[in-house]
C-alpha positions in Angstrom: 173.7 33.8 86.6 173.8 32.0 83.2 170.0 32.3 83.0 170.1 36.0 83.8 172.9 36.5 81.2 170.8 34.6 78.6 167.8 36.8 79.5 169.8 39.9 79.0 171.1 38.7 75.6 167.6 37.8 74.5 166.3 41.2 75.4 169.1 42.8 73.4 168.4 40.6 70.3 164.7 41.4 70.6 165.4 45.2 70.9 167.7 45.1 67.8 165.1 43.2 65.8 162.4 45.7 66.7 164.6 48.6 65.9 165.3 47.1 62.5 161.6 46.8 61.9 161.0 50.4 62.9 163.9 51.9 60.9 162.4 51.5 57.4 164.8 52.2 54.6 164.6 55.8 53.4 166.1 57.4 50.3 166.8 61.0 49.4 164.6 62.4 46.7 166.8 65.5 46.3 170.1 66.6 47.8 172.2 69.7 47.9 169.1 72.0 48.2 168.8 75.3 49.9 166.7 75.6 52.9 163.9 77.4 51.0 163.9 74.7 48.2 163.9 71.9 50.8 160.9 73.5 52.6 159.0 73.8 49.3 159.7 70.2 48.4 158.8 69.0 51.8 155.5 71.0 51.8 154.6 69.6 48.3 155.2 66.0 49.5 153.3 66.4 52.7 150.3 68.0 51.0 150.3 65.2 48.5 150.1 62.6 51.3 153.7 61.4 51.1 155.5 61.3 54.5 158.9 63.0 54.2 161.7 64.5 56.3 164.1 67.3 55.8 167.7 66.7 56.8 170.7 69.0 57.1 173.8 67.9 55.2 176.1 70.6 56.6 177.9 72.6 54.0 176.2 70.6 51.2 172.8 72.1 52.1 169.7 70.1 52.8 168.1 66.9 51.5 164.6 65.5 51.6 164.1 61.8 52.3 161.1 59.5 51.9 160.4 55.9 52.4 161.8 53.8 49.5 158.4 52.4 48.8 157.1 55.9 48.2 160.0 57.0 46.0 158.1 56.7 42.7 155.1 58.6 44.0 157.3 61.3 45.4 159.1 61.8 42.2 155.9 61.9 40.2 154.3 64.4 42.7 157.3 66.7 42.5 157.5 66.6 38.8 153.8 67.5 38.5 154.4 70.5 40.8 157.7 71.5 39.2 159.7 71.1 42.4 162.3 72.1 43.2 162.2 75.3 41.3 164.6 76.0 38.5 167.4 78.4 39.3 167.8 81.3 36.8 170.9 83.2 35.8 171.0 87.0 36.6 172.5 89.7 34.5 175.4 90.0 37.0 176.2 86.3 36.6 176.2 86.5 32.8 178.3 89.7 32.6 180.9 88.7 35.2 184.4 89.7 33.9 185.7 86.2 33.5 186.9 86.7 29.9 189.6 88.9 28.5 188.0 89.4 25.1 184.3 89.4 24.3 183.0 89.9 20.8 179.9 92.1 20.1 178.0 89.1 19.0 178.7 87.3 22.3 177.7 90.4 24.2 174.4 90.6 22.3 173.6 86.9 22.8 174.5 87.1 26.5 172.3 90.2 26.9 169.3 88.5 25.2 169.7 85.4 27.3 170.0 87.5 30.5 166.7 89.3 29.7 165.0 86.0 29.1 166.3 84.6 32.4 165.2 87.7 34.3 161.7 87.6 32.8 161.3 83.9 33.3 162.3 84.3 37.0 159.8 87.1 37.5 156.9 85.3 35.8 157.6 82.1 37.8 156.8 84.1 41.0 153.2 84.6 39.9 150.7 82.6 42.0 149.7 79.4 40.2 152.7 79.4 37.7 154.8 76.3 38.0 157.3 76.8 35.1 157.9 79.9 33.1 160.0 80.3 29.9 160.6 83.4 27.8 162.2 83.4 24.3 163.1 86.7 22.7 164.1 87.3 19.1 165.9 90.5 18.3 166.9 90.6 14.6 170.2 92.2 13.7 168.7 94.8 11.4 170.9 96.8 9.0 170.6 100.5 9.8 170.7 101.4 6.1 168.1 98.8 5.1 164.5 99.9 4.3 163.0 96.6 5.5 163.2 96.4 9.3 162.4 93.1 10.9 160.4 93.6 14.2 161.4 92.0 17.5 159.2 89.2 18.8 158.8 87.1 22.0 157.1 84.0 23.1 156.1 83.1 26.6 155.5 79.5 27.9 153.6 79.1 31.2 152.9 75.8 32.9 150.4 76.4 35.6 148.2 74.7 38.1 145.1 73.1 36.5 142.8 74.5 39.1 143.6 78.1 38.4 142.3 80.3 35.5 145.4 82.0 34.1 143.7 83.6 31.1 143.1 86.7 33.2 146.9 87.4 33.6 147.7 87.1 29.8 147.4 90.9 29.2 149.6 91.7 32.2 152.2 89.2 31.1 152.3 90.7 27.6 152.6 94.2 29.1 155.5 93.1 31.3 157.4 91.5 28.4 156.8 94.5 26.1 158.1 97.0 28.6 161.2 94.8 29.3 162.4 94.5 25.6 163.2 97.6 23.6 161.3 97.9 20.3 158.9 95.1 21.1 155.2 95.5 20.3 152.3 93.8 22.1 151.0 92.1 18.9 154.4 90.4 18.5 154.2 88.6 21.9 152.7 85.2 22.1 151.7 83.7 25.5 151.0 80.0 25.6 149.4 78.4 28.7 149.7 74.7 29.6 147.8 73.3 32.6 149.7 70.8 34.7 148.3 67.2 34.8 146.4 66.5 38.0 147.5 63.5 40.0 144.7 61.3 41.4 146.8 60.4 44.4 147.7 64.0 45.3 145.5 66.0 47.6 145.6 69.5 48.8 145.3 68.4 52.4 147.5 65.8 54.0 145.4 62.8 55.1 145.2 62.4 58.9 143.7 59.8 61.3 143.4 59.4 65.0 145.6 57.2 67.2 144.2 57.0 70.7 142.8 60.5 70.2 145.9 62.0 68.7 145.9 63.2 65.0 148.7 61.4 63.1 149.5 60.5 59.5 148.0 57.2 58.4 151.5 56.0 57.3 152.7 56.4 61.0 150.0 54.2 62.5 151.8 50.9 62.0 155.0 52.4 63.4 153.2 53.7 66.5 151.6 50.3 67.1 155.0 48.6 67.0 156.5 51.2 69.4 153.6 50.6 71.7 154.1 46.9 71.6 157.8 47.0 72.4 157.5 47.4 76.3 154.6 44.9 76.5 156.5 42.3 74.5 159.5 42.6 76.8 157.2 42.2 79.8 155.5 39.1 78.3 158.8 37.5 77.4 160.3 38.2 80.9 157.2 36.7 82.5 157.3 33.6 80.4 161.0 33.1 81.0 160.5 33.4 84.8 157.5 31.0 84.7 159.2 28.3 82.6 162.7 28.6 84.0 162.9 26.7 87.4 166.5 27.8 88.0 165.7 31.4 87.7 162.6 31.1 89.9 164.6 29.0 92.4 167.4 31.5 92.6 165.0 34.4 93.1 163.2 32.6 95.9 166.4 31.5 97.5 167.8 35.1 97.4 164.5 36.4 98.9 164.7 33.8 101.7 168.4 34.6 102.3 167.6 38.3 102.5 164.8 37.6 105.0 167.0 35.4 107.2 169.8 38.0 107.1 167.3 40.7 108.2 166.0 38.6 111.1 169.6 37.8 112.2 170.5 41.5 112.1 167.4 42.4 114.2 168.3 39.7 116.7 171.8 40.9 117.1 170.6 44.5 117.5 168.1 43.4 120.1 170.7 41.4 122.1 173.1 44.4 122.0 170.4 46.6 123.3 169.6 44.3 126.2 173.2 44.1 127.2 
């Protein structure tokens, strides 16, 4: 019995050790994300070849976790792709009645900032645009003055390096001009900045075959360990039975006892039948 108990404890220790090897430490890249933001971050990491998982944090939203050894690569990859997307204020948020008194100057600044936020949010939805910023200047002209300063605007667009964004510059100018009163097209500047390409990032996640199944290369070592667990237990059990005379003797004695018990039962049954 002691040998069997020792065998059970050894199996438990082996299982715990294997589980510790399998459960590699993972850290959260971002937390408190919406489900759409978490999906975008997860897609960017997987397309860049970084294995990641999305986890639900209940009321706090979602988080995306990666292996601690891949943390630096994940952060660099998300930074290059401007993920997660920046949240913009809406006009409703800015003009919420949370103040008793608001001066005309505050209302004007708030209105300009709201227009900038709305335009930035719209431009960021264009395919290939990673980051969008709009800065508007509306001079406070004196109605009685002869010299009137014109309004102006500048647009900053950070885009994917593999896309030609020059073709959308006229459309961007037209959108900004039609969104700001008194703004002319020749007073709108659009500046384009291509994002830096990462040599480690790829558009398709790398895959390999494991016994015919398509898996991520980062998962191959884990799959080998999981495949080796049952065979390791079988080998240890076989070695223990071979090199432990007490266990072998108890098994043989139990088998002999069961055979004798079976023969005795058959003999008693046969004698009862004859009587």
